PASEBA-1860 file (N, C-alpha, C; in nm, 3 decimals):
! residues 92
1> METDFRGY> 9.573/13.545/11.171/9.530/13.562/11.033/9.537/13.706/10.995 ~ 9.599/13.738/10.887/9.618/13.873/10.840/9.523/13.897/10.721 ~ 9.429/13.984/10.733/9.333/14.008/10.624/9.332/14.156/10.595 ~ 9.336/14.190/10.464/9.334/14.327/10.422/9.217/14.351/10.332 ~ 9.120/14.434/10.375/9.004/14.468/10.294/9.008/14.615/10.261 ~ 9.128/14.668/10.228/9.148/14.806/10.192/9.093/14.900/10.295 ~ 9.135/14.887/10.415/9.093/14.979/10.524/8.974/14.935/10.601 ~ 8.907/14.828/10.562/8.791/14.779/10.636/8.844/14.671/10.733
9> NTEEVSRL> 8.803/14.680/10.858/8.842/14.576/10.950/8.741/14.461/10.941 ~ 8.768/14.350/11.012/8.682/14.234/10.999/8.543/14.260/11.056 ~ 8.530/14.344/11.155/8.397/14.373/11.209/8.312/14.448/11.108 ~ 8.373/14.538/11.035/8.297/14.614/10.931/8.258/14.521/10.816 ~ 8.351/14.429/10.778/8.316/14.337/10.673/8.206/14.244/10.719 ~ 8.210/14.199/10.841/8.104/14.116/10.898/7.970/14.190/10.894 ~ 7.972/14.314/10.932/7.850/14.399/10.929/7.795/14.414/10.791 ~ 7.882/14.434/10.691/7.834/14.446/10.554/7.778/14.316/10.503
17> IDLWIFSE> 7.837/14.204/10.542/7.781/14.071/10.504/7.644/14.057/10.565 ~ 7.628/14.091/10.692/7.494/14.080/10.761/7.394/14.174/10.692 ~ 7.440/14.290/10.647/7.349/14.386/10.589/7.304/14.350/10.448 ~ 7.391/14.293/10.366/7.362/14.274/10.227/7.338/14.133/10.180 ~ 7.371/14.030/10.263/7.345/13.893/10.227/7.226/13.850/10.308 ~ 7.117/13.810/10.240/6.992/13.786/10.312/6.968/13.645/10.354 ~ 7.033/13.547/10.296/7.020/13.408/10.337/7.116/13.376/10.451 ~ 7.062/13.312/10.554/7.143/13.281/10.671/7.262/13.188/10.637
25> IKRKMLKE> 7.236/13.085/10.558/7.342/12.991/10.523/7.448/13.058/10.437 ~ 7.405/13.141/10.342/7.498/13.211/10.253/7.585/13.305/10.336 ~ 7.524/13.376/10.436/7.601/13.459/10.522/7.708/13.382/10.600 ~ 7.669/13.270/10.654/7.766/13.191/10.731/7.876/13.138/10.641 ~ 7.844/13.097/10.523/7.944/13.045/10.427/8.042/13.155/10.391 ~ 7.992/13.273/10.360/8.079/13.382/10.320/8.167/13.428/10.434 ~ 8.116/13.430/10.558/8.195/13.464/10.672/8.306/13.362/10.697 ~ 8.272/13.234/10.686/8.374/13.127/10.703/8.486/13.147/10.600
33> YLLNAKTI> 8.447/13.173/10.477/8.545/13.187/10.371/8.632/13.311/10.386 ~ 8.567/13.426/10.403/8.644/13.551/10.408/8.711/13.580/10.541 ~ 8.638/13.561/10.646/8.690/13.603/10.776/8.766/13.493/10.851 ~ 8.731/13.368/10.828/8.801/13.258/10.895/8.899/13.187/10.802 ~ 8.907/13.234/10.677/9.007/13.183/10.575/8.996/13.033/10.555 ~ 8.874/12.982/10.550/8.853/12.839/10.509/8.855/12.830/10.358 ~ 8.888/12.714/10.308/8.887/12.695/10.162/8.742/12.670/10.117 ~ 8.719/12.686/9.990/8.585/12.664/9.936/8.540/12.520/9.959
41> EDVGDMYG> 8.631/12.427/9.945/8.595/12.287/9.968/8.554/12.260/10.114 ~ 8.631/12.322/10.209/8.596/12.307/10.351/8.461/12.371/10.379 ~ 8.434/12.489/10.324/8.308/12.553/10.350/8.192/12.473/10.289 ~ 8.214/12.420/10.168/8.110/12.337/10.107/8.080/12.213/10.189 ~ 8.186/12.149/10.242/8.166/12.027/10.323/8.094/12.060/10.456 ~ 8.125/12.178/10.512/8.064/12.214/10.640/7.911/12.234/10.625 ~ 7.868/12.286/10.511/7.728/12.315/10.490/7.659/12.224/10.397 ~ 7.725/12.114/10.352/7.659/12.015/10.270/7.644/12.052/10.122
49> YSARNAST> 7.732/12.135/10.072/7.731/12.171/9.929/7.856/12.114/9.860 ~ 7.842/12.092/9.732/7.960/12.054/9.655/8.053/12.177/9.645 ~ 8.178/12.150/9.606/8.273/12.263/9.593/8.226/12.360/9.487 ~ 8.169/12.309/9.381/8.121/12.395/9.273/8.008/12.484/9.317 ~ 7.911/12.424/9.388/7.795/12.509/9.435/7.843/12.609/9.544 ~ 7.931/12.562/9.630/7.984/12.653/9.733/8.059/12.771/9.668 ~ 8.138/12.740/9.563/8.211/12.845/9.492/8.115/12.945/9.430 ~ 8.006/12.898/9.370/7.907/12.989/9.313/7.848/13.079/9.419
57> IINEGKNI> 7.807/13.022/9.530/7.746/13.097/9.638/7.841/13.200/9.694 ~ 7.967/13.162/9.717/8.065/13.253/9.773/8.099/13.365/9.674 ~ 8.113/13.332/9.547/8.146/13.439/9.449/8.031/13.538/9.433 ~ 7.911/13.489/9.435/7.795/13.582/9.427/7.793/13.673/9.552 ~ 7.815/13.614/9.667/7.823/13.696/9.790/7.934/13.795/9.790 ~ 8.052/13.755/9.741/8.163/13.852/9.734/8.129/13.963/9.640 ~ 8.066/13.933/9.528/8.029/14.041/9.434/7.938/14.141/9.499 ~ 7.843/14.095/9.575/7.749/14.185/9.640/7.819/14.271/9.744
65> VFSHMYKR> 7.895/14.206/9.835/7.958/14.277/9.944/8.064/14.375/9.891 ~ 8.149/14.328/9.802/8.256/14.414/9.754/8.205/14.531/9.669 ~ 8.090/14.512/9.603/8.038/14.626/9.527/7.993/14.739/9.618 ~ 7.952/14.704/9.741/7.914/14.804/9.839/8.035/14.862/9.915 ~ 8.146/14.783/9.913/8.266/14.831/9.985/8.349/14.923/9.898 ~ 8.366/14.887/9.773/8.466/14.956/9.688/8.404/15.013/9.562 ~ 8.301/15.091/9.574/8.235/15.140/9.453/8.323/15.225/9.367 ~ 8.425/15.286/9.424/8.511/15.379/9.351/8.634/15.316/9.292
73> HNTYIIYI> 8.659/15.187/9.318/8.782/15.124/9.275/8.751/15.026/9.161 ~ 8.849/15.006/9.073/8.827/14.911/8.964/8.886/14.772/9.001 ~ 8.981/14.765/9.090/9.049/14.640/9.122/9.034/14.617/9.273 ~ 9.006/14.496/9.308/8.988/14.455/9.448/9.085/14.344/9.478 ~ 9.168/14.361/9.582/9.267/14.261/9.611/9.244/14.222/9.759 ~ 9.242/14.089/9.785/9.225/14.037/9.920/9.347/13.957/9.952 ~ 9.405/13.978/10.068/9.511/13.897/10.119/9.457/13.817/10.237 ~ 9.462/13.688/10.229/9.416/13.605/10.340/9.529/13.504/10.374
81> RRKKRSPI> 9.569/13.499/10.498/9.676/13.416/10.546/9.801/13.429/10.461 ~ 9.844/13.549/10.435/9.965/13.577/10.365/9.970/13.518/10.226 ~ 9.856/13.476/10.173/9.852/13.421/10.038/9.776/13.518/9.949 ~ 9.846/13.564/9.845/9.783/13.662/9.757/9.687/13.596/9.660 ~ 9.567/13.644/9.657/9.468/13.596/9.558/9.469/13.688/9.441 ~ 9.432/13.637/9.330/9.432/13.718/9.209/9.335/13.836/9.222 ~ 9.364/13.948/9.157/9.266/14.062/9.168/9.133/14.027/9.109 ~ 9.031/14.076/9.171/8.892/14.060/9.125/8.851/14.188/9.059
89> KFPK> 8.808/14.184/8.938/8.767/14.305/8.867/8.617/14.301/8.845 ~ 8.553/14.409/8.877/8.409/14.428/8.861/8.384/14.542/8.761 ~ 8.275/14.537/8.687/8.244/14.648/8.600/8.211/14.775/8.680 ~ 8.232/14.888/8.620/8.199/15.016/8.688/8.053/15.037/8.702
END
């Protein structure tokens, strides 16, 4: 699996998730999605959430973690399994 977090390796991303996501289940869900490249539907099924609820939890977690990773950037791009995801834009 090839993952690019703009210079952050997977151990650092995992550490940031542990540091800034306080719920154990939300941490596990976010790690499954970002680091193990599972789909939102798969993650939701694994932890007993609908795809919509899992998407909300994962997006909130990404906002928290990425805001601490890339405070100086306007655009955040993640490549997971050679599939380009659309850029995520956060306010300054």
